[in-house]
C-alpha positions in Angstrom: 83.0 38.5 -169.7 80.9 41.1 -168.7 82.2 44.7 -168.1 79.9 46.8 -165.9 81.0 50.5 -165.6 79.9 51.6 -161.7 80.7 54.2 -159.3 81.1 54.2 -155.5 80.6 56.9 -153.2 81.5 58.4 -149.7 80.6 61.6 -148.4 81.9 63.6 -145.3 84.9 61.2 -145.0 86.2 60.0 -141.5 89.3 61.3 -140.1 89.3 58.5 -137.0 89.8 55.7 -139.1 90.1 54.5 -143.0 86.6 54.4 -144.8 86.4 51.7 -147.4 85.3 53.2 -150.7 85.3 50.1 -152.1 86.1 46.3 -152.0 86.4 43.9 -155.4 83.9 41.6 -155.1 84.4 37.6 -155.5 85.0 36.5 -159.0 85.6 39.9 -160.3 88.7 41.9 -161.4 88.2 45.6 -161.0 89.7 48.5 -163.2 89.7 51.7 -161.4 89.1 54.5 -163.6 89.4 57.6 -161.5 89.2 59.1 -158.0 87.8 62.3 -157.4 88.3 64.1 -153.9 86.2 67.1 -153.2 86.8 69.6 -150.1 84.2 71.0 -148.6 85.6 73.5 -146.1 87.1 76.6 -145.9 90.4 75.1 -144.8 92.8 72.9 -146.6 92.4 69.4 -145.7 95.0 66.2 -145.9 93.9 63.1 -147.3 95.4 59.3 -147.3 94.2 57.1 -149.8 95.6 53.3 -150.1 94.8 50.1 -151.6 94.9 46.8 -149.5 96.2 43.6 -151.2 94.2 40.7 -150.0 96.3 38.3 -152.4 99.5 39.8 -150.4 99.1 39.3 -146.8 96.7 42.1 -146.5 99.6 44.7 -147.2 98.2 48.2 -147.7 99.9 50.2 -150.6 100.2 54.4 -150.5 98.4 55.6 -153.5 98.3 59.3 -151.7 100.0 59.5 -148.2 98.9 62.9 -146.3 98.0 65.3 -149.3 96.8 68.7 -148.8 93.8 70.0 -150.8 93.2 73.3 -150.7 90.0 74.9 -149.6 87.0 74.4 -151.7 89.0 72.3 -154.1 88.1 69.2 -156.2 91.5 67.0 -156.5 91.6 64.4 -159.2 93.6 61.6 -158.6 94.5 58.6 -161.0 93.6 60.9 -164.1 95.1 58.9 -167.2 96.1 55.9 -165.0 94.6 52.8 -164.3 95.0 50.6 -161.6 93.9 46.8 -161.6 92.4 45.3 -158.3 91.8 41.8 -157.8 88.7 40.0 -156.0 88.6 41.3 -152.4 91.5 43.9 -152.9 90.0 47.4 -151.2 90.4 51.1 -151.8 90.3 53.3 -148.9 90.9 56.1 -147.8 91.2 58.8 -144.3 90.5 62.7 -144.3 92.6 64.8 -142.1 89.5 66.6 -140.8 86.5 64.8 -140.0 83.3 65.6 -142.6 85.8 67.6 -144.6 85.9 65.5 -148.0 83.3 63.5 -150.1 84.7 60.8 -152.8 83.6 59.6 -155.9 85.2 56.7 -157.5 84.9 55.4 -161.2 85.4 51.8 -162.0 84.5 48.6 -164.6 84.2 45.5 -162.9 85.3 42.4 -165.3 82.8 39.3 -164.4 
């Protein structure tokens, strides 16, 4: 088994629909190491983060549900926690305001 550390990025996250930040490749298990969300605006912005479990009838599970990030602030999500994603699971997010958030995801893929 190989362990590969990677990042996934999303700039100016959409507010009208979810943005798939990361989809686990086939034959891969992924450990989520951290997620950072940066509010680039002068106003507070809401964010929703969810994981779609494709092995469970594509059920969506909320990690954050409409959490407010203050203006010009970075929120560290999942700090100190680890989430295990299985092949084809999806981590996605949506902002309350268009183009207000950038996201950085740190992961380790196990193949």
